[in-house]
C-alpha positions as CSV (number, residue, x, y, z in Angstrom):
1,X,188.7,27.5,-96.7
2,X,190.1,29.7,-95.1
3,X,190.7,28.7,-91.6
4,X,189.2,31.7,-88.6
5,X,188.8,31.3,-85.1
6,X,185.9,33.1,-83.2
7,X,185.8,33.6,-80.1
8,X,182.5,35.1,-78.9
9,X,180.7,36.8,-75.8
10,X,177.7,37.9,-74.0
11,X,177.5,40.4,-71.1
12,X,174.1,41.6,-69.7
13,X,174.2,43.8,-66.5
14,X,171.3,42.7,-64.6
15,X,168.9,39.9,-66.3
16,X,167.1,41.6,-68.6
17,X,169.0,44.8,-68.3
18,X,171.2,46.3,-70.3
19,X,174.0,43.9,-72.3
20,X,176.6,43.6,-74.9
21,X,178.3,41.2,-77.0
22,X,181.8,41.0,-78.5
23,X,183.6,39.5,-81.2
24,X,186.8,38.3,-82.0
25,X,187.7,36.8,-85.5
26,X,191.2,35.7,-86.3
27,X,192.8,34.5,-89.0
28,X,196.4,34.0,-91.1
29,X,197.7,36.7,-88.7
30,X,195.2,39.2,-89.0
31,X,192.3,40.3,-86.0
32,X,189.1,41.9,-86.1
33,X,187.2,43.1,-83.1
34,X,183.1,43.9,-83.0
35,X,180.9,44.7,-80.9
36,X,177.3,46.0,-79.8
37,X,174.7,46.5,-77.3
38,X,171.2,46.7,-76.8
39,X,169.3,48.2,-73.5
40,X,166.8,45.6,-72.7
41,X,168.0,42.0,-73.1
42,X,169.3,38.9,-71.2
43,X,172.6,37.4,-71.2
44,X,171.3,34.3,-73.2
45,X,170.2,36.7,-75.9
46,X,173.2,38.6,-75.8
47,X,175.2,35.4,-75.9
48,X,173.3,34.0,-79.2
49,X,173.7,37.8,-81.2
50,X,177.3,37.4,-80.6
51,X,177.5,34.3,-82.8
52,X,174.9,35.2,-84.8
53,X,177.6,38.8,-85.9
54,X,180.3,37.0,-86.2
55,X,179.0,33.9,-88.7
56,X,177.2,37.1,-90.4
57,X,180.5,39.0,-91.1
58,X,182.3,36.4,-92.7
59,X,182.2,36.7,-96.2
60,X,183.1,33.4,-98.1
61,X,182.4,29.4,-96.3
62,X,185.1,29.3,-93.7
63,X,186.5,26.5,-91.2
64,X,185.7,27.9,-88.6
65,X,186.9,26.6,-84.8
66,X,184.3,29.3,-82.6
67,X,185.0,29.3,-78.8
68,X,182.4,30.0,-76.6
69,X,181.7,30.4,-72.3
70,X,177.9,29.6,-72.9
71,X,176.6,26.0,-72.6
72,X,173.1,27.6,-73.7
73,X,174.7,28.5,-77.3
74,X,176.7,25.4,-77.4
75,X,173.9,22.9,-76.1
76,X,171.7,24.2,-78.5
77,X,173.3,24.1,-81.7
78,X,174.6,20.9,-81.3
79,X,172.6,19.3,-79.0
80,X,168.4,20.3,-79.2
81,X,168.4,22.4,-82.1
82,X,166.9,19.2,-84.3
83,X,164.3,18.0,-81.6
84,X,163.3,22.0,-81.1
85,X,162.6,21.9,-85.0
86,X,160.9,18.4,-85.1
87,X,158.8,19.9,-82.7
88,X,157.6,22.8,-84.1
89,X,160.3,25.0,-82.1
90,X,159.0,23.9,-78.7
91,X,161.1,22.2,-75.8
92,X,160.7,18.9,-74.8
93,X,158.4,20.3,-72.2
94,X,156.2,21.5,-75.1
95,X,156.6,24.8,-74.5
96,X,158.0,27.7,-76.6
97,X,161.5,27.4,-77.2
98,X,162.6,30.7,-75.9
99,X,164.5,33.5,-78.5
100,X,163.4,31.5,-80.7
101,X,164.3,33.9,-83.9
102,X,167.7,34.5,-82.6
103,X,167.9,30.5,-82.9
104,X,166.2,30.5,-86.4
105,X,168.7,33.4,-87.7
106,X,171.3,31.2,-86.3
107,X,170.4,28.0,-87.9
108,X,169.8,29.7,-90.9
109,X,173.7,31.1,-90.7
110,X,174.9,27.9,-90.3
111,X,172.8,25.5,-93.3
112,X,173.3,28.3,-96.0
113,X,176.5,29.9,-95.1
114,X,178.6,26.7,-96.1
115,X,181.0,26.6,-93.3
116,X,182.7,24.1,-91.5
117,X,181.9,24.5,-87.9
118,X,184.0,23.2,-84.4
119,X,181.9,24.4,-81.5
120,X,184.1,24.3,-78.6
121,X,183.4,25.6,-75.0
122,X,185.7,27.6,-72.9
123,X,185.3,28.3,-69.4
124,X,184.4,31.9,-69.0
125,X,186.6,34.6,-66.4
126,X,189.5,31.5,-66.3
127,X,192.3,33.4,-68.3
128,X,191.9,32.1,-72.1
129,X,193.1,34.8,-74.1
130,X,190.5,35.5,-76.5
131,X,187.9,34.9,-74.4
132,X,189.2,37.5,-71.9
133,X,188.9,40.1,-75.0
134,X,185.6,38.9,-76.3
135,X,184.3,39.7,-72.5
136,X,185.9,42.8,-73.1
137,X,184.3,43.7,-76.3
138,X,180.9,42.5,-74.8
139,X,181.5,44.9,-71.7
140,X,182.4,47.9,-74.2
141,X,178.8,46.8,-75.9
142,X,177.0,47.6,-72.8
143,X,178.7,50.9,-72.4
144,X,178.0,51.7,-75.8
145,X,174.1,50.9,-74.7
146,X,174.1,53.1,-72.1
147,X,175.7,56.0,-74.1
148,X,179.2,55.6,-71.7
């Protein structure tokens, strides 16, 4: 399997408000940048969308190292997901999981993609070059959503 490094980030100007997502894919000396945005969204939705877009862009099973600064997405995928699914997409407090359609989409991509994913948290806005680029791309997504 090819090894690929993925950096993802989401941004929101107001929460909710206009938001963007950004992705940097790096493999075998090549890089690809992706970004997009929405007008009425939240930071968590954009963080999830970034990971969904990144994994959706992979054409074959890969060995993925995925860097993200969102504890929400990291813990959702590595800790909370099995419990949510067992409880019919409800939290420990018995309330519906927020952003359930995005979580279900991400879960499906992970289950059916055939990827081996190493989820790695990085501190945002702390000088990590890949995270800084993903953040800049997410902000380009906000600008695009605003028509700038």
